[in-house]
KOLVORO-903411 format. One record per atom (N, C-alpha, C): atom name; x, y, z. Coordinates in pm, 1 decimal. Last residue first. Layout:
REM KOLVORO-903411
<r name="CA" c1="X" c2="Y" c3="Z"/>
...
***
This chain:
REM KOLVORO-903411
<r name="N" c1="-10994.9" c2="-12712.5" c3="905.1"/>
<r name="CA" c1="-10999.5" c2="-12715.9" c3="1076.7"/>
<r name="C" c1="-10903.4" c2="-12817.4" c3="1120.0"/>
<r name="N" c1="-10800.6" c2="-12584.7" c3="651.4"/>
<r name="CA" c1="-10879.8" c2="-12672.6" c3="714.6"/>
<r name="C" c1="-10900.6" c2="-12679.3" c3="840.6"/>
<r name="N" c1="-10668.1" c2="-12386.9" c3="389.2"/>
<r name="CA" c1="-10705.1" c2="-12407.8" c3="527.3"/>
<r name="C" c1="-10791.2" c2="-12477.4" c3="568.7"/>
<r name="N" c1="-10497.9" c2="-12330.2" c3="133.5"/>
<r name="CA" c1="-10630.7" c2="-12385.2" c3="164.9"/>
<r name="C" c1="-10614.1" c2="-12432.5" c3="317.6"/>
<r name="N" c1="-10313.6" c2="-12091.8" c3="-67.3"/>
<r name="CA" c1="-10357.8" c2="-12165.7" c3="86.9"/>
<r name="C" c1="-10474.9" c2="-12191.4" c3="112.5"/>
<r name="N" c1="-10184.6" c2="-12005.3" c3="-322.4"/>
<r name="CA" c1="-10327.8" c2="-12032.3" c3="-288.0"/>
<r name="C" c1="-10296.5" c2="-12140.7" c3="-190.4"/>
<r name="N" c1="-9896.4" c2="-11799.6" c3="-439.7"/>
<r name="CA" c1="-9969.6" c2="-11924.1" c3="-470.9"/>
<r name="C" c1="-10072.1" c2="-11949.7" c3="-372.8"/>
<r name="N" c1="-9652.5" c2="-11645.0" c3="-661.1"/>
<r name="CA" c1="-9781.9" c2="-11647.7" c3="-571.0"/>
<r name="C" c1="-9849.2" c2="-11784.1" c3="-609.6"/>
<r name="N" c1="-9348.3" c2="-11506.9" c3="-593.4"/>
<r name="CA" c1="-9408.7" c2="-11608.9" c3="-592.1"/>
<r name="C" c1="-9529.6" c2="-11626.3" c3="-551.6"/>
<r name="N" c1="-9176.3" c2="-11248.4" c3="-799.9"/>
<r name="CA" c1="-9256.7" c2="-11298.6" c3="-717.0"/>
<r name="C" c1="-9284.1" c2="-11429.2" c3="-704.7"/>
<r name="N" c1="-8854.4" c2="-11319.4" c3="-932.3"/>
<r name="CA" c1="-9006.2" c2="-11275.4" c3="-975.6"/>
<r name="C" c1="-9067.0" c2="-11334.7" c3="-840.5"/>
<r name="N" c1="-8562.2" c2="-11155.3" c3="-901.6"/>
<r name="CA" c1="-8625.9" c2="-11270.3" c3="-846.3"/>
<r name="C" c1="-8764.4" c2="-11252.1" c3="-870.3"/>
<r name="N" c1="-8401.2" c2="-10924.4" c3="-943.3"/>
<r name="CA" c1="-8444.2" c2="-11054.4" c3="-1048.6"/>
<r name="C" c1="-8506.5" c2="-11165.7" c3="-1015.4"/>
<r name="N" c1="-8266.9" c2="-10907.2" c3="-637.2"/>
<r name="CA" c1="-8324.6" c2="-10835.6" c3="-730.5"/>
<r name="C" c1="-8310.2" c2="-10943.1" c3="-858.6"/>
<r name="N" c1="-8347.1" c2="-10990.3" c3="-283.6"/>
<r name="CA" c1="-8247.4" c2="-11000.4" c3="-409.3"/>
<r name="C" c1="-8302.2" c2="-10961.6" c3="-541.2"/>
<r name="N" c1="-8604.5" c2="-10998.3" c3="-190.2"/>
<r name="CA" c1="-8533.3" c2="-10880.0" c3="-174.9"/>
<r name="C" c1="-8403.0" c2="-10873.9" c3="-289.1"/>
<r name="N" c1="-8883.1" c2="-11143.3" c3="-299.2"/>
<r name="CA" c1="-8747.3" c2="-11182.4" c3="-234.3"/>
<r name="C" c1="-8665.0" c2="-11012.9" c3="-261.4"/>
<r name="N" c1="-9188.9" c2="-11232.1" c3="-176.7"/>
<r name="CA" c1="-9092.2" c2="-11159.4" c3="-266.2"/>
<r name="C" c1="-8990.6" c2="-11176.1" c3="-194.9"/>
<r name="N" c1="-9514.4" c2="-11452.0" c3="-224.8"/>
<r name="CA" c1="-9359.8" c2="-11382.3" c3="-185.8"/>
<r name="C" c1="-9285.3" c2="-11339.9" c3="-272.0"/>
<r name="N" c1="-9853.8" c2="-11397.9" c3="-161.6"/>
<r name="CA" c1="-9752.7" c2="-11371.3" c3="-206.8"/>
<r name="C" c1="-9598.8" c2="-11360.4" c3="-192.9"/>
<r name="N" c1="-10107.9" c2="-11618.1" c3="-125.9"/>
<r name="CA" c1="-9972.5" c2="-11568.9" c3="-37.4"/>
<r name="C" c1="-9902.1" c2="-11509.0" c3="-176.1"/>
<r name="N" c1="-10476.4" c2="-11610.4" c3="-69.3"/>
<r name="CA" c1="-10350.1" c2="-11633.4" c3="-156.6"/>
<r name="C" c1="-10226.5" c2="-11539.0" c3="-99.0"/>
<r name="N" c1="-10674.9" c2="-11830.7" c3="111.6"/>
<r name="CA" c1="-10618.1" c2="-11712.7" c3="54.5"/>
<r name="C" c1="-10538.5" c2="-11721.7" c3="4.3"/>
<r name="N" c1="-10960.8" c2="-12001.9" c3="251.3"/>
<r name="CA" c1="-10878.3" c2="-12006.7" c3="132.4"/>
<r name="C" c1="-10801.7" c2="-11856.8" c3="105.5"/>
<r name="N" c1="-11051.8" c2="-12171.6" c3="572.8"/>
<r name="CA" c1="-11052.9" c2="-12096.7" c3="428.0"/>
<r name="C" c1="-10967.0" c2="-12081.2" c3="371.5"/>
<r name="N" c1="-11018.7" c2="-12198.5" c3="906.0"/>
<r name="CA" c1="-11045.2" c2="-12222.0" c3="786.9"/>
<r name="C" c1="-11043.4" c2="-12126.4" c3="682.4"/>
<r name="N" c1="-10692.6" c2="-12014.8" c3="1043.1"/>
<r name="CA" c1="-10858.2" c2="-12037.8" c3="1069.5"/>
<r name="C" c1="-10895.9" c2="-12105.6" c3="916.7"/>
<r name="N" c1="-10443.6" c2="-12023.7" c3="1031.5"/>
<r name="CA" c1="-10491.1" c2="-11985.0" c3="1136.6"/>
<r name="C" c1="-10654.0" c2="-11984.1" c3="1169.5"/>
<r name="N" c1="-10119.3" c2="-12196.5" c3="926.5"/>
<r name="CA" c1="-10255.8" c2="-12158.2" c3="891.9"/>
<r name="C" c1="-10350.3" c2="-12135.0" c3="1035.6"/>
<r name="N" c1="-9805.8" c2="-11989.1" c3="820.0"/>
<r name="CA" c1="-9879.7" c2="-12080.3" c3="926.5"/>
<r name="C" c1="-10045.0" c2="-12065.4" c3="917.7"/>
<r name="N" c1="-9570.4" c2="-12032.6" c3="629.7"/>
<r name="CA" c1="-9694.8" c2="-11976.2" c3="635.5"/>
<r name="C" c1="-9797.2" c2="-12072.1" c3="720.1"/>
<r name="N" c1="-9186.4" c2="-11929.8" c3="654.9"/>
<r name="CA" c1="-9319.5" c2="-12029.1" c3="670.4"/>
<r name="C" c1="-9458.7" c2="-11956.0" c3="604.7"/>
<r name="N" c1="-8865.9" c2="-11945.5" c3="628.3"/>
<r name="CA" c1="-8985.9" c2="-11893.3" c3="628.3"/>
<r name="C" c1="-9093.2" c2="-11968.4" c3="634.2"/>
<r name="N" c1="-8641.0" c2="-12136.2" c3="819.8"/>
<r name="CA" c1="-8691.6" c2="-12084.6" c3="707.7"/>
<r name="C" c1="-8816.2" c2="-12031.4" c3="705.6"/>
<r name="N" c1="-8361.3" c2="-12074.6" c3="1019.9"/>
<r name="CA" c1="-8504.6" c2="-12081.0" c3="1008.4"/>
<r name="C" c1="-8546.3" c2="-12025.1" c3="885.9"/>
<r name="N" c1="-8032.5" c2="-12182.3" c3="1095.4"/>
<r name="CA" c1="-8111.8" c2="-12083.8" c3="1029.8"/>
<r name="C" c1="-8263.9" c2="-12126.1" c3="1027.4"/>
<r name="N" c1="-7816.1" c2="-12124.9" c3="1403.5"/>
<r name="CA" c1="-7922.7" c2="-12214.2" c3="1333.5"/>
<r name="C" c1="-7996.0" c2="-12084.1" c3="1244.1"/>
<r name="N" c1="-7650.8" c2="-11931.1" c3="1534.1"/>
<r name="CA" c1="-7663.5" c2="-12063.6" c3="1531.8"/>
<r name="C" c1="-7723.0" c2="-12127.9" c3="1465.2"/>
<r name="N" c1="-7772.1" c2="-11678.8" c3="1426.6"/>
<r name="CA" c1="-7621.8" c2="-11720.6" c3="1462.0"/>
<r name="C" c1="-7571.1" c2="-11859.7" c3="1451.2"/>
<r name="N" c1="-8023.6" c2="-11705.6" c3="1385.6"/>
<r name="CA" c1="-7984.3" c2="-11624.8" c3="1529.7"/>
<r name="C" c1="-7860.3" c2="-11671.7" c3="1557.7"/>
<r name="N" c1="-8204.0" c2="-11590.1" c3="1105.0"/>
<r name="CA" c1="-8076.4" c2="-11655.0" c3="1143.3"/>
<r name="C" c1="-8017.8" c2="-11597.3" c3="1264.0"/>
<r name="N" c1="-8531.4" c2="-11641.1" c3="965.9"/>
<r name="CA" c1="-8441.4" c2="-11580.0" c3="1025.9"/>
<r name="C" c1="-8319.2" c2="-11678.2" c3="1066.3"/>
<r name="N" c1="-8823.7" c2="-11581.3" c3="760.4"/>
<r name="CA" c1="-8721.8" c2="-11671.1" c3="780.0"/>
<r name="C" c1="-8599.9" c2="-11559.0" c3="880.1"/>
<r name="N" c1="-9144.2" c2="-11478.2" c3="902.1"/>
<r name="CA" c1="-9011.6" c2="-11435.4" c3="826.0"/>
<r name="C" c1="-8925.4" c2="-11535.0" c3="885.8"/>
<r name="N" c1="-9447.3" c2="-11610.4" c3="833.5"/>
<r name="CA" c1="-9341.6" c2="-11612.0" c3="918.0"/>
<r name="C" c1="-9216.6" c2="-11592.2" c3="858.8"/>
<r name="N" c1="-9775.5" c2="-11513.2" c3="721.9"/>
<r name="CA" c1="-9630.4" c2="-11544.1" c3="669.8"/>
<r name="C" c1="-9547.1" c2="-11524.1" c3="804.3"/>
<r name="N" c1="-10078.6" c2="-11690.6" c3="812.3"/>
<r name="CA" c1="-10021.5" c2="-11583.3" c3="834.3"/>
<r name="C" c1="-9835.0" c2="-11611.9" c3="796.6"/>
<r name="N" c1="-10437.7" c2="-11682.7" c3="702.2"/>
<r name="CA" c1="-10294.1" c2="-11755.1" c3="713.5"/>
<r name="C" c1="-10204.1" c2="-11636.2" c3="749.0"/>
<r name="N" c1="-10689.8" c2="-11600.3" c3="777.5"/>
<r name="CA" c1="-10670.6" c2="-11725.3" c3="733.2"/>
<r name="C" c1="-10552.9" c2="-11800.3" c3="754.0"/>
<r name="N" c1="-10643.2" c2="-11324.8" c3="834.4"/>
<r name="CA" c1="-10683.1" c2="-11416.8" c3="951.0"/>
<r name="C" c1="-10725.8" c2="-11543.3" c3="915.3"/>
<r name="N" c1="-10518.9" c2="-11201.6" c3="606.7"/>
<r name="CA" c1="-10439.5" c2="-11275.4" c3="737.7"/>
<r name="C" c1="-10521.1" c2="-11312.2" c3="857.7"/>
<r name="N" c1="-10588.9" c2="-11244.6" c3="308.1"/>
<r name="CA" c1="-10660.9" c2="-11263.3" c3="427.1"/>
<r name="C" c1="-10609.0" c2="-11284.4" c3="547.5"/>
<r name="N" c1="-10327.4" c2="-11234.8" c3="174.2"/>
<r name="CA" c1="-10434.0" c2="-11151.3" c3="107.9"/>
<r name="C" c1="-10527.8" c2="-11168.2" c3="213.8"/>
<r name="N" c1="-9995.5" c2="-11184.0" c3="286.9"/>
<r name="CA" c1="-10122.7" c2="-11268.5" c3="248.0"/>
<r name="C" c1="-10248.5" c2="-11206.8" c3="271.0"/>
<r name="N" c1="-9696.5" c2="-11153.0" c3="163.8"/>
<r name="CA" c1="-9814.9" c2="-11094.4" c3="204.4"/>
<r name="C" c1="-9910.4" c2="-11219.9" c3="189.5"/>
<r name="N" c1="-9351.9" c2="-11174.2" c3="273.8"/>
<r name="CA" c1="-9465.2" c2="-11254.2" c3="240.2"/>
<r name="C" c1="-9591.9" c2="-11129.0" c3="252.7"/>
<r name="N" c1="-8980.9" c2="-11203.4" c3="198.0"/>
<r name="CA" c1="-9122.2" c2="-11136.4" c3="266.6"/>
<r name="C" c1="-9237.4" c2="-11187.2" c3="203.0"/>
<r name="N" c1="-8650.1" c2="-11362.8" c3="213.8"/>
<r name="CA" c1="-8792.8" c2="-11355.0" c3="197.9"/>
<r name="C" c1="-8884.4" c2="-11275.2" c3="253.5"/>
<r name="N" c1="-8415.7" c2="-11361.2" c3="320.4"/>
<r name="CA" c1="-8422.3" c2="-11251.0" c3="202.7"/>
<r name="C" c1="-8589.8" c2="-11269.0" c3="150.4"/>
<r name="N" c1="-8345.4" c2="-11520.1" c3="551.8"/>
<r name="CA" c1="-8440.8" c2="-11381.1" c3="560.1"/>
<r name="C" c1="-8443.4" c2="-11326.5" c3="464.3"/>
<r name="N" c1="-8224.3" c2="-11723.1" c3="403.4"/>
<r name="CA" c1="-8345.1" c2="-11748.9" c3="509.9"/>
<r name="C" c1="-8444.2" c2="-11635.0" c3="505.3"/>
<r name="N" c1="-8069.8" c2="-11671.7" c3="113.6"/>
<r name="CA" c1="-8084.5" c2="-11643.3" c3="242.3"/>
<r name="C" c1="-8213.3" c2="-11652.8" c3="284.9"/>
<r name="N" c1="-8057.7" c2="-11913.2" c3="-178.7"/>
<r name="CA" c1="-8088.4" c2="-11783.6" c3="-110.5"/>
<r name="C" c1="-8089.7" c2="-11768.9" c3="43.2"/>
<r name="N" c1="-8037.3" c2="-12189.9" c3="-225.9"/>
<r name="CA" c1="-7915.1" c2="-12079.5" c3="-223.2"/>
<r name="C" c1="-7959.5" c2="-11947.8" c3="-155.4"/>
<r name="N" c1="-8358.9" c2="-12265.7" c3="-58.6"/>
<r name="CA" c1="-8232.6" c2="-12291.3" c3="-158.7"/>
<r name="C" c1="-8093.7" c2="-12220.1" c3="-127.4"/>
<r name="N" c1="-8568.6" c2="-12211.1" c3="128.4"/>
<r name="CA" c1="-8493.8" c2="-12115.2" c3="9.1"/>
<r name="C" c1="-8396.8" c2="-12159.7" c3="-80.6"/>
<r name="N" c1="-8832.3" c2="-12406.3" c3="210.5"/>
<r name="CA" c1="-8701.0" c2="-12405.5" c3="161.9"/>
<r name="C" c1="-8655.9" c2="-12294.0" c3="41.3"/>
<r name="N" c1="-9067.6" c2="-12328.6" c3="396.9"/>
<r name="CA" c1="-9059.7" c2="-12323.0" c3="290.9"/>
<r name="C" c1="-8891.8" c2="-12304.0" c3="252.3"/>
<r name="N" c1="-9331.3" c2="-12502.7" c3="573.3"/>
<r name="CA" c1="-9194.9" c2="-12457.3" c3="590.9"/>
<r name="C" c1="-9159.9" c2="-12459.6" c3="419.7"/>
<r name="N" c1="-9672.8" c2="-12436.5" c3="674.1"/>
<r name="CA" c1="-9565.8" c2="-12480.2" c3="576.7"/>
<r name="C" c1="-9453.9" c2="-12419.6" c3="586.4"/>
<r name="N" c1="-9780.7" c2="-12528.6" c3="1006.2"/>
<r name="CA" c1="-9695.7" c2="-12433.7" c3="921.4"/>
<r name="C" c1="-9653.9" c2="-12504.8" c3="781.5"/>
<r name="N" c1="-10106.6" c2="-12562.8" c3="1174.3"/>
<r name="CA" c1="-9998.5" c2="-12626.7" c3="1082.5"/>
<r name="C" c1="-9908.8" c2="-12486.8" c3="998.3"/>
<r name="N" c1="-10308.0" c2="-12449.0" c3="1270.9"/>
<r name="CA" c1="-10186.1" c2="-12467.5" c3="1336.3"/>
<r name="C" c1="-10095.9" c2="-12550.4" c3="1278.6"/>
<r name="N" c1="-10541.1" c2="-12571.7" c3="1022.5"/>
<r name="CA" c1="-10525.1" c2="-12485.6" c3="1152.6"/>
<r name="C" c1="-10396.6" c2="-12495.8" c3="1251.8"/>
<r name="N" c1="-10343.2" c2="-12741.5" c3="800.7"/>
<r name="CA" c1="-10485.3" c2="-12760.8" c3="893.0"/>
<r name="C" c1="-10447.1" c2="-12618.7" c3="949.2"/>
<r name="N" c1="-10315.2" c2="-12690.9" c3="396.7"/>
<r name="CA" c1="-10299.2" c2="-12657.2" c3="574.1"/>
<r name="C" c1="-10352.8" c2="-12687.9" c3="659.0"/>
<r name="N" c1="-10264.2" c2="-12695.6" c3="100.3"/>
<r name="CA" c1="-10354.8" c2="-12773.6" c3="179.1"/>
<r name="C" c1="-10279.8" c2="-12755.8" c3="335.9"/>
<r name="N" c1="-10169.0" c2="-12508.3" c3="-180.6"/>
<r name="CA" c1="-10118.0" c2="-12572.5" c3="-49.2"/>
<r name="C" c1="-10252.7" c2="-12583.6" c3="66.2"/>
<r name="N" c1="-10146.8" c2="-12497.9" c3="-527.5"/>
<r name="CA" c1="-10217.3" c2="-12473.1" c3="-404.6"/>
<r name="C" c1="-10167.2" c2="-12582.4" c3="-302.4"/>
<r name="N" c1="-9901.7" c2="-12290.4" c3="-706.3"/>
<r name="CA" c1="-9931.1" c2="-12423.3" c3="-649.9"/>
<r name="C" c1="-10081.1" c2="-12383.8" c3="-578.8"/>
<r name="N" c1="-9824.9" c2="-12070.1" c3="-840.9"/>
<r name="CA" c1="-9904.0" c2="-12153.5" c3="-912.8"/>
<r name="C" c1="-9943.8" c2="-12257.0" c3="-847.2"/>
<r name="N" c1="-9469.8" c2="-12152.6" c3="-711.5"/>
<r name="CA" c1="-9541.0" c2="-12069.8" c3="-812.8"/>
<r name="C" c1="-9655.7" c2="-12141.0" c3="-864.1"/>
<r name="N" c1="-9331.7" c2="-12337.0" c3="-558.9"/>
<r name="CA" c1="-9480.3" c2="-12316.4" c3="-513.3"/>
<r name="C" c1="-9544.4" c2="-12182.6" c3="-611.5"/>
<r name="N" c1="-9095.2" c2="-12414.6" c3="-599.3"/>
<r name="CA" c1="-9216.0" c2="-12499.8" c3="-615.5"/>
<r name="C" c1="-9373.2" c2="-12462.4" c3="-597.7"/>
<r name="N" c1="-8953.7" c2="-12223.8" c3="-518.3"/>
<r name="CA" c1="-8974.0" c2="-12202.1" c3="-610.4"/>
<r name="C" c1="-9094.2" c2="-12336.1" c3="-723.5"/>
<r name="N" c1="-8911.6" c2="-12319.5" c3="-270.4"/>
<r name="CA" c1="-8968.0" c2="-12164.5" c3="-280.4"/>
<r name="C" c1="-9024.2" c2="-12180.9" c3="-426.5"/>
<r name="N" c1="-8977.7" c2="-12630.4" c3="-155.4"/>
<r name="CA" c1="-8900.3" c2="-12540.5" c3="-219.5"/>
<r name="C" c1="-8975.7" c2="-12445.7" c3="-282.4"/>
<r name="N" c1="-9109.8" c2="-12737.7" c3="138.0"/>
<r name="CA" c1="-9159.3" c2="-12730.1" c3="39.3"/>
<r name="C" c1="-9077.9" c2="-12615.3" c3="-30.3"/>
***
């Protein structure tokens, strides 16, 4: 899913499933995420290990609904707020 398409969206995940967030032209490690209820979902930071880039993501942990806010360290980019619904 493109980061810009997540604003205001509702994303359905299953427990153990990971939402892959495409950062486009922005560095994969430039996003941080805050999950309202970390028992339901977990933000996974993007990183570059020198040979490959790994997009940030959100992993479903247990059934429920929570809000996720993505922030970007690059100035001028507004926070992206969306809802994650995790099913068994």
